[in-house]
C-alpha positions in Angstrom: 61.8 -156.1 -146.3 61.4 -156.0 -142.6 64.9 -157.3 -142.0 66.7 -155.1 -144.5 69.7 -153.2 -143.1 68.9 -149.5 -142.9 72.6 -148.7 -142.8 73.1 -150.6 -146.1 70.2 -148.9 -147.7 71.4 -145.5 -146.6 74.9 -146.3 -148.0 73.3 -147.2 -151.4 71.3 -144.0 -151.4 74.4 -141.9 -150.7 76.3 -143.9 -153.3 73.9 -143.4 -156.2 73.5 -139.7 -155.4 77.2 -139.3 -156.3 78.2 -139.2 -159.9 81.9 -140.1 -160.5 82.0 -138.1 -163.8 81.3 -134.9 -162.0 84.7 -134.9 -160.3 87.0 -136.3 -162.9 90.7 -136.2 -162.4 93.3 -137.9 -160.2 92.5 -139.5 -156.8 94.8 -140.4 -154.0 94.6 -144.2 -154.2 96.7 -144.9 -151.2 94.7 -142.5 -149.0 91.4 -144.0 -150.1 92.6 -147.6 -149.5 94.0 -146.8 -146.1 91.0 -144.9 -145.0 88.6 -147.6 -146.3 90.5 -150.3 -144.4 90.5 -148.3 -141.1 86.8 -147.3 -141.3 85.8 -150.9 -142.2 87.7 -152.7 -139.5 88.1 -150.4 -136.5 84.3 -150.2 -135.5 84.2 -154.1 -135.4 87.3 -154.2 -133.2 85.9 -151.5 -130.9 82.6 -153.3 -130.4 84.4 -156.6 -129.8 86.5 -155.1 -127.0 83.4 -153.2 -125.6 81.4 -156.5 -125.6 84.3 -158.3 -124.0 84.3 -155.8 -121.1 80.6 -156.0 -120.7 80.6 -159.8 -120.6 82.9 -159.7 -117.5 80.0 -158.3 -115.5 77.2 -160.5 -116.9 75.0 -162.3 -114.3 75.3 -166.1 -113.9 71.8 -167.1 -115.1 71.4 -167.4 -118.9 68.1 -165.5 -119.2 69.7 -162.3 -117.9 72.8 -162.9 -120.0 70.7 -163.1 -123.1 68.8 -159.9 -122.1 72.1 -158.0 -121.5 73.6 -159.3 -124.7 70.5 -158.3 -126.6 70.9 -154.7 -125.4 74.5 -154.8 -126.4 73.5 -156.0 -129.9 71.0 -153.2 -130.3 73.7 -150.7 -129.3 75.8 -152.1 -132.2 73.8 -149.9 -134.5 75.9 -146.9 -133.2 79.0 -148.6 -134.6 77.2 -149.4 -137.9 76.5 -145.7 -138.2 80.1 -144.9 -137.5 81.0 -147.1 -140.6 78.3 -145.3 -142.6 79.7 -141.8 -141.7 83.2 -142.9 -142.7 81.7 -144.4 -145.9 79.9 -141.2 -146.8 83.2 -139.2 -146.2 84.9 -141.7 -148.4 82.4 -141.2 -151.2 82.1 -137.4 -151.2 85.4 -136.2 -150.0 87.9 -138.9 -151.0 86.0 -140.0 -154.2 85.9 -143.7 -153.6 83.4 -144.3 -156.5 85.7 -142.3 -158.8 88.6 -144.6 -158.0 86.4 -147.7 -158.7 85.2 -146.0 -161.9 88.8 -145.5 -163.1 90.1 -149.0 -162.1 87.2 -150.9 -163.6 86.7 -149.0 -166.8 86.9 -152.2 -168.7 83.4 -153.0 -167.3 80.9 -151.5 -169.8 78.1 -152.1 -167.2 78.0 -148.6 -165.5 75.7 -149.4 -162.6 77.2 -152.7 -161.8 80.6 -151.0 -161.8 79.2 -148.3 -159.4 77.7 -150.9 -157.1 81.2 -152.3 -156.4 81.8 -149.2 -154.2 79.3 -150.6 -151.7 81.6 -153.6 -150.8 83.5 -151.8 -148.0 80.2 -151.0 -146.2 79.0 -154.6 -146.6 82.3 -156.0 -145.2 82.1 -153.6 -142.3 78.6 -154.6 -141.4 79.5 -158.3 -141.6 82.6 -157.8 -139.3 80.4 -156.2 -136.7 78.0 -159.2 -136.8 81.0 -161.5 -136.6 82.3 -159.7 -133.5 79.0 -160.1 -131.7 78.8 -163.7 -132.8 82.2 -164.4 -131.2 80.9 -162.9 -127.9 77.9 -165.2 -128.1 80.1 -168.2 -128.6 82.1 -167.3 -125.6 79.3 -166.4 -123.2 76.4 -168.6 -124.3 78.4 -171.4 -125.8 76.5 -171.1 -129.0 77.2 -173.7 -131.7 77.8 -172.9 -135.2 80.7 -172.7 -137.7 82.0 -169.2 -138.6 81.8 -170.0 -142.3 78.2 -171.0 -142.1 77.4 -167.9 -139.9 79.0 -165.5 -142.4 77.3 -167.2 -145.4 73.9 -167.1 -143.7 74.1 -163.4 -142.6 75.6 -162.2 -145.9 72.7 -163.8 -147.8 70.2 -162.4 -145.2 71.8 -158.9 -145.8 71.6 -159.1 -149.6 68.4 -161.0 -150.2 66.1 -158.0 -149.9 68.2 -156.1 -152.4 68.0 -158.7 -155.2 65.2 -156.9 -157.1 67.3 -153.7 -157.0 70.4 -155.5 -158.4 68.2 -157.0 -161.2 66.8 -153.5 -162.0 70.3 -152.0 -162.2 71.5 -154.8 -164.4 68.5 -154.1 -166.7 69.5 -150.4 -166.9 73.0 -151.5 -167.8 71.6 -153.6 -170.6 69.5 -150.6 -171.8 72.7 -148.5 -171.9 74.2 -150.9 -174.4 71.3 -150.1 -176.8 70.9 -146.3 -177.0 67.7 -146.5 -179.1 66.0 -148.8 -176.6 67.2 -146.6 -173.7 65.8 -143.5 -175.4 62.4 -145.3 -175.9 62.1 -146.1 -172.2 63.2 -142.6 -171.2 60.4 -141.1 -173.3 57.8 -143.5 -171.9 58.0 -143.1 -168.1 55.1 -145.6 -167.6 57.3 -148.4 -168.9 60.1 -147.7 -166.4 57.5 -147.7 -163.6 56.0 -150.9 -164.9 59.5 -152.5 -165.0 60.2 -151.7 -161.4 56.7 -152.8 -160.4 57.2 -156.1 -162.3 60.5 -156.8 -160.5 58.9 -156.3 -157.1 55.9 -158.5 -158.1 58.3 -161.2 -159.4 60.2 -161.1 -156.1 57.0 -161.8 -154.2 55.8 -164.5 -156.6 59.2 -166.3 -156.9 60.5 -165.7 -153.4 60.4 -169.5 -152.6 62.6 -170.1 -155.7 65.1 -167.4 -154.5 65.2 -168.8 -151.0 65.7 -172.3 -152.3 68.7 -171.1 -154.4 70.3 -169.4 -151.5 69.7 -171.9 -148.7 69.6 -175.6 -148.8 66.1 -177.1 -148.4 64.7 -180.7 -148.6 61.1 -182.0 -148.7 59.4 -182.7 -145.4 59.8 -186.5 -145.0 57.8 -187.0 -141.8 54.6 -188.4 -143.5 52.5 -188.2 -140.3 53.3 -184.6 -139.7 52.9 -183.7 -143.4 49.4 -185.3 -143.5 48.5 -183.5 -140.2 49.5 -180.1 -141.6 47.7 -180.8 -144.9 44.5 -181.6 -142.9 45.0 -178.4 -141.0 45.3 -176.4 -144.2 42.2 -178.0 -145.7 40.2 -177.1 -142.6 40.2 -173.4 -143.7 41.0 -173.7 -147.4 44.6 -172.6 -147.1 46.5 -173.5 -150.3 50.3 -174.0 -150.8 52.5 -176.0 -153.2 54.9 -177.6 -150.8 56.3 -177.8 -147.2 60.1 -178.0 -147.1 62.7 -178.2 -144.4 65.3 -175.4 -144.4 68.7 -176.8 -143.4 70.4 -174.4 -141.0 73.3 -176.8 -140.2 75.4 -176.0 -137.2 73.6 -172.7 -136.6 70.6 -174.6 -135.4 68.0 -171.9 -136.0 64.4 -172.6 -135.0 61.9 -170.8 -137.2 59.2 -171.1 -139.8 58.1 -168.9 -142.7 55.7 -168.7 -145.7 56.8 -167.3 -149.0 55.1 -166.8 -152.4 52.1 -164.6 -153.1 50.6 -167.1 -155.6 49.2 -170.5 -154.2 50.8 -172.5 -157.0 54.2 -171.1 -156.0 53.7 -170.8 -152.2 56.1 -172.7 -149.9 56.0 -173.3 -146.2 59.5 -173.3 -144.7 60.3 -175.2 -141.5 63.9 -175.2 -140.2 65.5 -178.4 -139.1 66.0 -177.2 -135.6 62.2 -176.5 -135.3 61.4 -180.1 -136.2 64.2 -181.5 -134.0 63.2 -179.6 -130.8 59.5 -179.1 -131.0 56.6 -181.5 -130.5 54.2 -182.1 -133.3 51.5 -180.1 -131.5 53.9 -177.1 -131.3 55.0 -177.5 -134.9 51.3 -177.5 -135.9 50.6 -174.3 -134.1 53.7 -172.6 -135.6 52.6 -173.7 -139.1 49.0 -172.5 -138.3 50.6 -169.1 -137.6 52.1 -169.1 -141.1 48.7 -170.1 -142.5 47.3 -167.0 -140.7 49.5 -164.8 -142.9 48.0 -166.5 -145.9 44.4 -166.3 -144.6 44.6 -162.5 -143.9 46.5 -161.7 -147.1 49.5 -160.3 -145.4 51.9 -161.0 -148.3 49.8 -159.1 -150.9 49.5 -156.3 -148.4 53.3 -156.1 -148.1 53.4 -156.0 -151.9 50.9 -153.1 -151.9 53.0 -151.4 -149.3 56.1 -151.5 -151.6 54.1 -150.3 -154.6 52.7 -147.4 -152.6 56.3 -146.3 -151.7 57.3 -146.6 -155.3 54.3 -144.5 -156.6 54.8 -141.9 -153.9 58.4 -141.3 -155.1 57.4 -141.2 -158.7 54.7 -138.6 -158.0 57.1 -136.5 -155.9 59.7 -136.6 -158.7 57.3 -135.8 -161.5 55.2 -133.1 -159.8 57.4 -131.6 -157.1 60.9 -132.3 -158.3 61.5 -128.8 -159.7 60.0 -127.0 -156.7 62.1 -129.0 -154.3 65.2 -128.2 -156.3 64.5 -124.5 -155.9 63.6 -124.7 -152.2 66.6 -126.8 -151.1 70.3 -126.1 -151.7 71.9 -128.2 -154.3 73.6 -130.8 -152.1 73.5 -134.5 -152.9 74.2 -135.2 -149.2 71.2 -133.2 -148.0 69.0 -134.7 -150.7 70.1 -138.2 -149.7 69.5 -137.6 -146.1 65.9 -136.5 -146.9 65.4 -139.7 -148.9 66.8 -141.8 -146.1 64.7 -140.1 -143.4 61.5 -140.9 -145.4 62.7 -144.4 -146.0 63.2 -145.0 -142.2 59.8 -143.4 -141.4 58.1 -145.6 -144.0 59.8 -148.9 -143.6 60.8 -148.8 -139.9 58.2 -146.8 -138.1 55.1 -147.6 -140.3 56.0 -150.9 -141.8 57.2 -152.6 -138.7 54.2 -151.2 -136.7 52.0 -152.9 -139.3 54.0 -156.1 -139.3 53.7 -156.4 -135.5 49.9 -156.1 -135.8 50.0 -158.8 -138.5 51.9 -161.1 -136.2 49.3 -160.7 -133.5 46.6 -161.4 -136.1 48.4 -164.6 -137.2 48.9 -165.6 -133.6 45.2 -165.4 -132.9 44.4 -167.3 -136.1 46.8 -170.1 -135.0 45.1 -170.4 -131.7 41.6 -170.4 -133.3 42.5 -172.9 -136.0 44.2 -175.4 -133.8 42.2 -174.8 -130.6 45.5 -175.3 -128.7 46.7 -172.1 -127.1 48.9 -173.8 -124.6 50.9 -175.5 -127.3 51.4 -172.3 -129.2 52.5 -170.3 -126.1 54.9 -173.1 -125.3 56.2 -172.9 -128.9 56.8 -169.2 -128.6 58.7 -169.6 -125.4 60.8 -172.4 -126.9 61.6 -170.2 -130.0 62.9 -167.5 -127.7 65.0 -170.0 -125.8 66.5 -171.9 -128.7 67.3 -168.7 -130.7 68.9 -166.9 -127.6 66.3 -164.1 -127.7 64.9 -162.4 -124.6 61.2 -163.2 -124.0 60.6 -159.6 -122.9 62.0 -156.4 -124.4 61.3 -152.8 -123.8 58.8 -150.9 -126.0 61.5 -148.6 -127.3 63.4 -151.6 -128.7 60.3 -153.2 -130.0 59.7 -150.3 -132.4 62.6 -151.6 -134.4 61.3 -155.2 -134.7 58.9 -156.7 -137.1 57.6 -159.1 -134.4 56.3 -158.2 -130.9 58.2 -159.7 -127.9 57.3 -163.2 -126.9 56.0 -161.9 -123.6 53.6 -159.5 -125.4 52.5 -162.1 -127.8 51.6 -164.6 -125.0 49.8 -161.8 -123.1 47.8 -161.0 -126.3 46.7 -164.6 -126.6 45.7 -164.6 -122.9 43.5 -161.6 -123.7 41.8 -163.6 -126.4 41.0 -166.4 -124.0 39.2 -164.0 -121.6 37.3 -162.6 -124.6 38.9 -159.2 -124.5 36.9 -157.0 -126.8 40.0 -155.0 -127.9 41.4 -158.0 -129.8 38.2 -158.8 -131.7 39.2 -156.5 -134.6 42.1 -158.8 -135.3 39.7 -161.4 -136.6 39.1 -159.2 -139.6 41.2 -157.5 -142.3 42.8 -154.7 -140.2 42.0 -151.1 -140.7 45.7 -150.3 -141.1 45.8 -152.6 -144.2 42.7 -151.0 -145.6 44.3 -147.5 -145.3 47.3 -148.7 -147.3 45.1 -150.1 -150.1 43.2 -146.8 -150.2 46.4 -144.8 -150.3 47.8 -147.0 -153.1 44.6 -146.5 -155.2 44.7 -142.8 -154.6 48.4 -142.5 -155.7 47.8 -144.7 -158.7 44.8 -142.5 -159.7 46.9 -139.3 -159.4 49.7 -140.9 -161.5 47.8 -142.5 -164.3 44.8 -140.1 -164.6 46.6 -136.8 -163.7 48.5 -134.6 -166.0 51.6 -136.7 -166.2 54.6 -134.8 -167.6 56.2 -136.5 -170.6 
């Protein structure tokens, strides 16, 4: 969830607040197509020329080049919002969804038909990423084929949305059977359970989804495999398999853990990580992933999602009518309120929590391996190979799920001098306990309150 595109989520919220049937009639097809093409392409062209101008004044040394390009990439969000503004205008004033509705009437799946309207926004976001990638290729001489780059980032963009797509497909199937749809409409609990089950399934079967989207092979280095197995057994960490994620010409150095259940949990290591890191460094990186398992970070993220879901259900059931009377009937204003809360919840709160979890996993890696120097070396090498600045400003860090490499190394150094402020990271964090308490409170209000039928 941490890497989901806020602009794409906002576009989906605006899209589903618009009902094509409410504005039936003719639409100006030529105008919509022309406007869509312009709004989709122009921001990417603008940022490419802006980036080209900036690169002419870049310093000679690569470290400063990476830092300047990083700031440029963060500023690209302005152009993404330009696309979003044009997309919203296209929805509400030019009736893009109505055009899609009319041209694809042969599709009986209403929600799938409606989701086609999000394609211009996805294309626009991908073009911006491609523009920045072309600048990277020119300045940093980054390797990587354009096709692989586009495929990788498109999957990265859409992967967090798979549960939503499955849910919409399920609603479409219900629409085909009116009696079944009526039954679910009358029993709100079942709809809530369906969404919760989809979210849970995404966490349980995340390794399967990743394996379907990206090529992986088993880890064949038997010495390293045995070493990592011994490391896991040292603290009772359980997983099903360690696999190598093939990043091809993109040469991405990274590692990840996926799967909430031990029998379905995979540890992912990219090919570039194995090619450029020593066994000691790889061991510390994997130990960091074990830290996420040890401190139950994945279940906590699941609880975070469920808390968000229950909060919205409670607001809809208990405050929906009151809010409709207080606020003007405007789908745009309503959508903006939903988006504001989403950003606060998943950007401000979630990413704050995620950065704390990363520190916790870092300290666990150092404690489990007893090799802080190898881990600090691995962090620096990750930044170098992935063309990421080691140090970033606090303002930019707010938008990241991980602290900067400089801050992570500094935090490890504080552990080595027995700084008392880091001692709480050896236990389940207070922030996570608050989320659990909030979830239980919301669940109690929902299931034991006076739930409207």
